[in-house]
C-alpha positions as CSV (number, residue, x, y, z in Angstrom):
1,P,197.0,205.7,115.5
2,D,194.3,205.8,113.2
3,H,192.2,208.7,114.9
4,I,193.2,211.3,117.1
5,Y,190.6,212.7,119.4
6,L,190.7,215.6,121.6
7,V,188.5,215.5,124.6
8,C,186.8,218.8,125.4
9,G,187.0,220.5,128.3
10,K,188.6,219.8,131.6
11,T,189.3,216.2,132.8
12,D,189.9,215.4,136.4
13,M,193.7,214.3,135.8
14,R,193.8,212.1,139.0
15,K,192.0,209.4,136.9
16,G,194.0,206.6,135.8
17,I,193.6,204.0,132.3
18,D,190.1,202.9,134.0
19,G,188.6,206.2,134.8
20,L,189.7,207.7,131.3
21,A,188.3,204.7,129.8
22,M,184.9,205.4,131.3
23,V,184.8,209.2,130.4
24,I,185.3,208.1,126.6
25,A,182.5,205.2,126.8
26,E,179.9,206.8,128.7
27,N,180.3,210.5,127.4
28,Y,181.0,210.1,123.8
29,G,180.3,206.4,123.3
30,L,183.4,205.8,121.1
31,E,185.3,202.6,120.8
32,L,188.2,202.3,123.0
33,Y,189.7,199.6,120.8
34,N,190.0,200.7,117.2
35,N,193.6,202.4,117.0
36,S,192.7,205.6,118.5
37,L,194.5,208.1,120.8
38,F,192.3,210.0,123.0
39,L,194.0,213.2,124.5
40,F,192.7,215.0,128.0
41,C,193.6,218.1,129.6
42,G,193.0,219.2,133.0
43,G,192.0,222.5,134.2
44,R,195.7,224.2,134.5
45,N,196.4,223.5,131.0
46,D,200.2,222.9,131.6
47,R,199.7,219.1,131.1
48,F,197.9,216.4,129.0
49,K,197.0,212.7,129.1
50,G,196.8,210.4,126.4
51,L,195.0,207.0,126.1
52,F,196.1,204.5,123.2
53,W,194.8,200.7,122.9
54,D,197.9,199.0,121.5
55,G,196.2,195.4,120.9
56,E,197.2,193.9,124.4
57,G,196.4,196.4,126.8
58,F,196.2,200.3,127.5
59,I,199.1,202.9,127.2
60,M,198.6,206.2,129.2
61,L,200.8,208.9,128.0
62,Y,201.5,211.8,130.5
63,K,203.1,215.3,129.5
64,R,204.0,218.2,131.5
65,F,205.1,221.6,130.0
66,E,207.8,223.1,132.1
67,N,207.6,226.5,130.3
68,G,204.4,227.3,128.7
69,H,200.8,225.7,128.1
70,L,198.0,224.4,125.8
71,S,195.2,226.0,124.2
72,W,192.7,223.5,125.0
73,P,189.1,223.8,123.5
């Protein structure tokens, strides 16, 4: 990706591709289709999701730490 954005604060991790895309479009006004990776974290800080447009569709990434957690802004 050309840009990596951290979506600050807590995100409802039940959201799927459409819900996360809506957060970006409505709250930040950023273009979803410009080779950017958007990273989201929930309240527990032991997992995050990523949203990326690959030119044909969205890819949603999900990472859960078994031991440890993130320091999230």
